[in-house]
FIFIFI-893755 format. One line per field, with one value per residue (C-alpha): x, y, z; residue in three letters; residue number from 1. Coordinates in steps of 0.001 Angstrom, whole numbers, m for minus. Layout:
BEGIN
c1 = c(X / ...)
c2 = c(Y / ...)
c3 = c(Z / ...)
rest = c(Ala / ...)
nr = c(NUM / ...)
//
This chain:
BEGIN
c1 = c(90984 / 90447 / 87352 / 87763 / 85244 / 83677 / 81562 / 78487 / 78758 / 75922 / 73453 / 71044 / 71273 / 68418 / 70016 / 73257 / 71384 / 69747 / 73197 / 74061 / 74079 / 71586 / 70761 / 74433 / 75174 / 72260 / 73339 / 76960 / 76118 / 73538 / 75700 / 78755 / 76663 / 75050 / 78346 / 80226 / 77347 / 77600 / 81344 / 80866 / 78177 / 80131 / 82404 / 81334 / 77649 / 76632 / 78390 / 79545 / 76973 / 74068 / 71250 / 71775 / 75368 / 74788 / 71720 / 73510 / 76687 / 74858 / 72417 / 75283 / 77217 / 74180 / 73597 / 77285 / 77065 / 73903 / 75888 / 78575 / 76028 / 74195 / 77395 / 78544 / 75388 / 72754 / 74512 / 76974 / 78529 / 78362 / 80408 / 82906 / 83559 / 83925 / 86991 / 89004 / 88799 / 89601 / 92775 / 94601 / 98080 / 99384 / 100349 / 96790 / 95355 / 97827 / 97316 / 94110 / 95591 / 98610 / 96336 / 94393 / 97667 / 98801 / 95468 / 95838 / 99325 / 98100 / 95239 / 97607 / 99940 / 97027 / 95688 / 99114 / 99588 / 96164 / 96839 / 100471 / 100372 / 97109 / 96160 / 96018)
c2 = c(115403 / 117203 / 116303 / 115717 / 117454 / 116026 / 117361 / 115898 / 117622 / 120030 / 117216 / 115643 / 111940 / 111093 / 113124 / 111221 / 107910 / 109045 / 109489 / 105821 / 103563 / 101018 / 99528 / 99066 / 97529 / 95108 / 94093 / 93582 / 91600 / 89371 / 88771 / 87799 / 85623 / 83739 / 83282 / 82038 / 79700 / 78182 / 77739 / 76041 / 73675 / 72622 / 69614 / 68635 / 68363 / 68546 / 67990 / 71087 / 70393 / 70144 / 72700 / 73823 / 74827 / 76307 / 78232 / 79970 / 80591 / 82042 / 84109 / 85433 / 86367 / 88101 / 90088 / 91112 / 92263 / 94200 / 95770 / 96874 / 98338 / 100104 / 101590 / 102723 / 104230 / 104703 / 106554 / 109440 / 108312 / 104807 / 102002 / 102291 / 106019 / 107081 / 109255 / 106086 / 105204 / 108558 / 110557 / 112775 / 111356 / 107810 / 108168 / 109105 / 106203 / 103691 / 104577 / 102568 / 99586 / 99666 / 99813 / 96760 / 94888 / 95669 / 94501 / 91272 / 90735 / 91408 / 88936 / 86314 / 86700 / 86445 / 83327 / 81682 / 82476 / 81078 / 77845 / 77213 / 78338 / 77022 / 77872 / 74846)
c3 = c(129119 / 125829 / 123816 / 120091 / 117865 / 114724 / 111881 / 113585 / 116974 / 116180 / 115377 / 117843 / 118654 / 116259 / 113468 / 114035 / 113898 / 110639 / 109058 / 109594 / 106557 / 107897 / 104490 / 103636 / 107035 / 106647 / 103131 / 104205 / 107346 / 105674 / 102594 / 104630 / 106963 / 104075 / 102233 / 105304 / 106170 / 102691 / 103098 / 106468 / 105179 / 102086 / 102255 / 105754 / 106505 / 102832 / 99527 / 97649 / 94940 / 97413 / 97193 / 100806 / 100059 / 96625 / 97787 / 100631 / 98608 / 95619 / 97661 / 99795 / 96662 / 95168 / 98362 / 98443 / 94824 / 95735 / 98602 / 96158 / 93757 / 96597 / 98016 / 94573 / 93123 / 95840 / 98662 / 98888 / 102144 / 103430 / 104857 / 102007 / 101729 / 98100 / 98757 / 99359 / 95660 / 94035 / 93652 / 91214 / 91597 / 91573 / 95237 / 96231 / 94242 / 95642 / 99319 / 99619 / 97745 / 100050 / 103080 / 101836 / 101263 / 104807 / 106236 / 104231 / 105649 / 109175 / 108745 / 107333 / 110294 / 112719 / 110979 / 110924 / 114603 / 115501 / 113564 / 114489 / 118119 / 119508 / 123034 / 125281)
rest = c(Unk / Unk / Unk / Unk / Unk / Unk / Unk / Unk / Unk / Unk / Unk / Unk / Unk / Unk / Unk / Unk / Unk / Unk / Unk / Unk / Unk / Unk / Unk / Unk / Unk / Unk / Unk / Unk / Unk / Unk / Unk / Unk / Unk / Unk / Unk / Unk / Unk / Unk / Unk / Unk / Unk / Unk / Unk / Unk / Unk / Unk / Unk / Unk / Unk / Unk / Unk / Unk / Unk / Unk / Unk / Unk / Unk / Unk / Unk / Unk / Unk / Unk / Unk / Unk / Unk / Unk / Unk / Unk / Unk / Unk / Unk / Unk / Unk / Unk / Unk / Unk / Unk / Unk / Unk / Unk / Unk / Unk / Unk / Unk / Unk / Unk / Unk / Unk / Unk / Unk / Unk / Unk / Unk / Unk / Unk / Unk / Unk / Unk / Unk / Unk / Unk / Unk / Unk / Unk / Unk / Unk / Unk / Unk / Unk / Unk / Unk / Unk / Unk / Unk / Unk / Unk / Unk / Unk / Unk / Unk)
nr = c(1 / 2 / 3 / 4 / 5 / 6 / 7 / 8 / 9 / 10 / 11 / 12 / 13 / 14 / 15 / 16 / 17 / 18 / 19 / 20 / 21 / 22 / 23 / 24 / 25 / 26 / 27 / 28 / 29 / 30 / 31 / 32 / 33 / 34 / 35 / 36 / 37 / 38 / 39 / 40 / 41 / 42 / 43 / 44 / 45 / 46 / 47 / 48 / 49 / 50 / 51 / 52 / 53 / 54 / 55 / 56 / 57 / 58 / 59 / 60 / 61 / 62 / 63 / 64 / 65 / 66 / 67 / 68 / 69 / 70 / 71 / 72 / 73 / 74 / 75 / 76 / 77 / 78 / 79 / 80 / 81 / 82 / 83 / 84 / 85 / 86 / 87 / 88 / 89 / 90 / 91 / 92 / 93 / 94 / 95 / 96 / 97 / 98 / 99 / 100 / 101 / 102 / 103 / 104 / 105 / 106 / 107 / 108 / 109 / 110 / 111 / 112 / 113 / 114 / 115 / 116 / 117 / 118 / 119 / 120)
//
């Protein structure tokens, strides 16, 4: 079986670990976890105007905004690679938007399938 080579083949394991975007991963995971927790608490266990719900929703939103700022201004390469958002032609600029649209459609189909065809 043929082995695929990458730009990081010459690095040691610890050098490869050092190239990971740990701060970005932490901000993304904690922001999404807080925001989803707020959505789950609201309307069921607590009212939407309760401090438990608003605190987790707002703090999750703030952490996600901090993730966006960090990925934009504080790192060259990260979870969201900057080359996805640049391009010289309209085709190059629209590729990422088209990809996001296709992912949205795929997620919608998966959600509809999970709701309408439950496993019993």
